[in-house]
Short mmCIF file of the C-alpha atoms (twelve columns), coordinates in Angstrom:
data_MODEL
# 
_entry.id   MODEL 
# 
loop_
_atom_site.group_PDB 
_atom_site.id 
_atom_site.type_symbol 
_atom_site.label_atom_id 
_atom_site.label_alt_id 
_atom_site.label_comp_id 
_atom_site.label_asym_id 
_atom_site.label_seq_id 
_atom_site.Cartn_x 
_atom_site.Cartn_y 
_atom_site.Cartn_z 
_atom_site.pdbx_PDB_model_num 
ATOM 1  C CA . MET A 1  -5.204  13.360  3.985   1 
ATOM 2  C CA . LEU A 2  -3.841  11.593  1.193   1 
ATOM 3  C CA . ILE A 3  -0.943  14.570  0.663   1 
ATOM 4  C CA . ASN A 4  -0.494  16.333  3.852   1 
ATOM 5  C CA . LYS A 5  2.142   19.996  3.114   1 
ATOM 6  C CA . ASP A 6  3.344   19.633  6.456   1 
ATOM 7  C CA . GLY A 7  4.660   15.465  6.461   1 
ATOM 8  C CA . LYS A 8  7.407   13.332  4.860   1 
ATOM 9  C CA . PRO A 9  6.239   12.644  1.467   1 
ATOM 10 C CA . VAL A 10 7.277   9.198   2.445   1 
ATOM 11 C CA . ASP A 11 3.721   9.340   5.551   1 
ATOM 12 C CA . SER A 12 1.439   10.350  2.754   1 
ATOM 13 C CA . VAL A 13 -0.734  7.900   1.595   1 
ATOM 14 C CA . TYR A 14 -0.066  8.766   -1.962  1 
ATOM 15 C CA . PHE A 15 3.392   7.943   -1.565  1 
ATOM 16 C CA . ILE A 16 2.857   4.240   0.442   1 
ATOM 17 C CA . ALA A 17 0.349   3.516   -2.277  1 
ATOM 18 C CA . CYS A 18 2.439   3.155   -5.501  1 
ATOM 19 C CA . CYS A 19 4.676   1.216   -2.814  1 
ATOM 20 C CA . ILE A 20 2.365   -1.403  -2.661  1 
ATOM 21 C CA . LEU A 21 1.657   -1.674  -6.547  1 
ATOM 22 C CA . GLU A 22 5.255   -1.790  -7.444  1 
ATOM 23 C CA . GLU A 23 5.047   -4.464  -4.840  1 
ATOM 24 C CA . LEU A 24 2.224   -6.021  -6.254  1 
ATOM 25 C CA . ARG A 25 3.465   -5.798  -10.198 1 
ATOM 26 C CA . GLN A 26 6.217   -8.177  -8.974  1 
ATOM 27 C CA . ARG A 27 4.340   -10.584 -7.443  1 
ATOM 28 C CA . GLU A 28 0.941   -12.367 -8.541  1 
ATOM 29 C CA . SER A 29 -0.061  -11.876 -5.024  1 
ATOM 30 C CA . MET A 30 0.485   -11.218 -1.379  1 
ATOM 31 C CA . SER A 31 -1.939  -11.359 1.862   1 
ATOM 32 C CA . ILE A 32 -2.660  -7.920  3.729   1 
ATOM 33 C CA . GLU A 33 0.506   -8.800  6.455   1 
ATOM 34 C CA . GLU A 34 3.163   -10.115 3.900   1 
ATOM 35 C CA . LEU A 35 2.433   -6.896  1.889   1 
ATOM 36 C CA . TYR A 36 2.719   -4.654  5.230   1 
ATOM 37 C CA . LEU A 37 6.051   -6.426  6.301   1 
ATOM 38 C CA . GLU A 38 7.679   -6.107  2.709   1 
ATOM 39 C CA . ILE A 39 6.755   -1.985  2.972   1 
ATOM 40 C CA . VAL A 40 8.261   -1.840  6.265   1 
ATOM 41 C CA . ASN A 41 11.146  -3.176  5.258   1 
ATOM 42 C CA . LYS A 42 11.721  -1.766  1.832   1 
ATOM 43 C CA . TYR A 43 10.802  2.017   1.993   1 
ATOM 44 C CA . ASN A 44 9.254   2.919   5.263   1 
ATOM 45 C CA . LYS A 45 10.740  1.170   8.655   1 
ATOM 46 C CA . LYS A 46 8.064   3.702   10.793  1 
ATOM 47 C CA . LEU A 47 5.484   3.227   8.641   1 
ATOM 48 C CA . LYS A 48 1.582   3.139   10.603  1 
ATOM 49 C CA . TYR A 49 -0.506  0.125   9.954   1 
ATOM 50 C CA . MET A 50 -3.477  3.239   9.686   1 
ATOM 51 C CA . ASP A 51 -1.845  5.150   7.287   1 
ATOM 52 C CA . TYR A 52 -1.186  1.533   5.172   1 
ATOM 53 C CA . SER A 53 -5.209  0.768   5.584   1 
ATOM 54 C CA . LEU A 54 -5.524  4.489   4.069   1 
ATOM 55 C CA . SER A 55 -3.450  3.723   1.425   1 
ATOM 56 C CA . LEU A 56 -4.746  -0.047  0.960   1 
ATOM 57 C CA . ASN A 57 -8.669  1.462   0.413   1 
ATOM 58 C CA . PHE A 58 -7.647  4.280   -1.780  1 
ATOM 59 C CA . LEU A 59 -6.051  1.645   -4.391  1 
ATOM 60 C CA . PHE A 60 -9.744  -0.328  -3.726  1 
ATOM 61 C CA . LEU A 61 -11.513 2.771   -4.281  1 
ATOM 62 C CA . ILE A 62 -10.142 3.518   -7.364  1 
ATOM 63 C CA . ASP A 63 -10.362 0.085   -8.995  1 
ATOM 64 C CA . LYS A 64 -6.007  -0.639  -8.916  1 
ATOM 65 C CA . ILE A 65 -5.875  -3.441  -6.279  1 
ATOM 66 C CA . GLU A 66 -9.065  -6.121  -4.957  1 
ATOM 67 C CA . LEU A 67 -8.784  -8.716  -2.450  1 
ATOM 68 C CA . TYR A 68 -8.680  -12.303 -4.282  1 
ATOM 69 C CA . LYS A 69 -9.231  -15.186 -1.464  1 
ATOM 70 C CA . GLY A 70 -7.111  -13.342 1.108   1 
ATOM 71 C CA . GLU A 71 -5.073  -12.222 -0.299  1 
ATOM 72 C CA . ILE A 72 -4.321  -8.972  -2.056  1 
ATOM 73 C CA . ARG A 73 -4.113  -9.103  -6.155  1 
ATOM 74 C CA . HIS A 74 -3.086  -5.499  -8.734  1 
ATOM 75 C CA . VAL A 75 -5.883  -4.737  -10.857 1 
ATOM 76 C CA . TYR A 76 -5.059  -4.437  -14.436 1 
# 
């Protein structure tokens, strides 16, 4: 679910996707694991890997990120 009315906003796919894009705008590209650790440290200490994965899938489906040479990068 993209938005959960009963959950915290920091656990929504939209919020996590926004955090991912913010980190990728600051760097050229990052590995999936490195990006996950960065998001956990900066935005949500209790982030579940499944929610992170769903957010990556969402961004990929709307053509905002791509996998290039084993790393995630922002598509402009």
